[in-house]
N, C-alpha and C positions, 0 to 999 in steps of 0.2 A: 870753308863754306861747303865743301862737298859732304862733310859729316852731318851738317844740319839738314841738308836736303835728303840725304840717305836715311836719316832717322825719321823724317816726316813720311818718307815713302814706305818705310818698314812698318809703321803703325798708322793705319788709316783712322784719323781722329773723327771723321764723319760717321764711321760705322761702329764706333766704340759704344759698348753697352753700358748703360749707367745703372748702378745699384741704388734705387731710390730709398730703400730702407736705410742704407748706409748714409746717404745724403741727408735724410731726415734725422738720423741720430746725430750727425755733425751739426745740423741746425739746432737741435735740442741742446746739445752741450755748449755750443757757442752762445746761444741766447742766454742761457744760465750765467755764463761767465760775464757777458756784457751787462746784464741787469745787476749782478752782484758787485760790479766794479763802480767806483765813483763816477758821476756824470762828467763828461768831457775829459775822460782819462783813458778810455779803452782804445788803444791804437789798432788800426786795421791790421797791422803786421802781427798782432797777438792772436789772430784767428788760428785755432788749432784744428788740423784735419787729421782724422784717424784713418789709416789705410786708404791710400789714393788710387788703388788698383782700378776700381770701376767707377771712378768719379769723372766729371768733365775735365777736359784739358784746362789747366790753371784753376784748380779746385777752390783756392781761397777767393779768387775774384768771383767765380761763379756762385759760391756760397753767399758772399756779401750781396751780390746782385739779387739772388733769390730772396734773401732776408729783407732787402729793401722793397722788392716787388710785393712781398707778402705783408708789408707795412709793419714789420717787427722791429726794424732799426732804421735809423736815419743818420746821415752825415751831419757833423757839426758844420753850420754854414761858414764859420770863420776858419776852421781847421779841418780840411777835407780828409785828414788821416784818422780823425777821431770818430768812433761809432757810438751812438746813443740809442737806447731803447725808446720806442714810441709808446703811446698809451696802450695800444694793442699788444705790443711786446711785453709790457709789464703785466697786463691782464692774462696773457697766455702763460707767462711764467708763474704767476700767482695761482693759477687754476690747474697746475700740474705739468706745465711745460708743453713743448711743441708736439711731442708724440701723443699726449692725452688730448690735445686740441684736435689733432687729425682724427683720432678715434671718435670724438664727439661730432665732428663735422661729417664723418662717414655715417654715423648713426642717424643724424638729422637728415642727411641726404636719402638714406634708405627709407626712413619714415615718410619723407615727402614723396618718394617714388611710389610707395605702397598706397598712400592717400590718393595720389593722382590716378593710379590704376583703379582704385575703388571708385573714385568719382566718375571716371570714364565708364566703367562697367555699369554704374548706377544710371548714368545718363542714357545708356543704350536701352535699359529696361523701360524708361519713360518715353521712348520715342514712338 
């Protein structure tokens, strides 16, 4: 028991820096694997994590949770260990994968920000 507590004290998991690029690459690779696998056959244990140095504690669990929150995958209701892609997961995969999806979302966000600034500046002129 002393080794467990000393290991937790030696590495402060709360202040651990997370490499989001690496996390997104893992999401991209695992979404591809889940979509290409037959439905109701991809086991949660088959999630592959590359380089866990700067990922959250328990990276497999964190990755699955993030993919569920992003509505890319879902658990099979009858078998909690099986992961299946959602409609959004299939769409993201078919349109280039998670990394391309993030690029498109960033472009759309930047475009909306520019439009909002333009609209705001235009409204100031008409006051």
